[in-house]
N, C-alpha and C positions, 0 to 999 in steps of 0.2 A: 100648424105652425104659423105664427104671426111673423111678419117681415120686420126686421129690425129698423127700418126706416119709419114705420108707423108711429113709434114712439116719440119722434121729434116733429111729427105734424102738428101745426097750430090751427089747421082747417078741417072742417067736417065734410065740405063738399068741394068739387072742382070750381063751381060758380063762386063760392065764398073765396077761394084762393085767387081767382081771376079778378074779382072785385078788390080784394086787397091789394094786388099788384098795381092795378089801374089807380087805385086811390093814392098809394105811395108814389107812384110816377107823376101823377098830376100835382100832388102837394109839394113834391121835391124837384119839379122840373127844372128850375133855375140853378139847382145845386148839382144836377146831374148832366153828365156829357151824353153824346149819342152813344158812345161805347158802353157807358154805364147802363143805359136803357136797353141796349142789344143784350148785355149781360143778364140783366134781370129777366128779359123775355126768354132767354135760353134756360134760365133756372126754373122759370114758370112752366115752360113746355116739358121739361124733364121731370117735373113734379106731379104730373097728371095722375099717375098710378097711386102713389102713396101720400101726397100732399107735401113731400119734401124730396130733395135730390142729393145724391152722392156722386159728384162728378170730379174727374181728373181735370187739372189746369189745361192739359192738352185737349180734351174733349171741348172745353169752352172755347179755347183759342181757334180751333178749327170751325166751330159754329159761328163765331162772330167775325172771324178773319183778322184777328188782332194778335199782337205778341204777348207773351207770358207776363211781361211787366205791366201791360194794360190790364190784363185779367186780375193780376195781384192788387193794382190800384183800384179797380172796380169793386173787388171784394172788400177792401179795406174801407172805401168809402161808403158802400152800402151797409156794412156792419156799424160804421160811426153814425150814419144816419138812422139807424134802427130799422131799416128796412129788411135786412136778413140777419139771421144768427148763424155763426160759424161754430161747429163742433169738430173737434179733432177725433178721428175714428179710424181705426185700421180694420178693413174688411177682412174677415176670416174666410179662407177657401177650404172647402171640405170635399 
């Protein structure tokens, strides 16, 4: 059985994902706040297994120590910069 997150991955290896995150961070440094960079790092760390992440806002809030509003701003900004893609998905429990 394949995991549902694999179909959303844009990377073939962890190294490729890390290099992509680093490249985006460096090329968009002036547009990103420290909170945006922390958010991207959390996404990168949680994406190690499948190349993509499915996180609750609360999980991200705890990881970066910021409010829900800050997390929402970071998501919106990184989507607008083309750094991340956001998919609406409801995880089914069996």
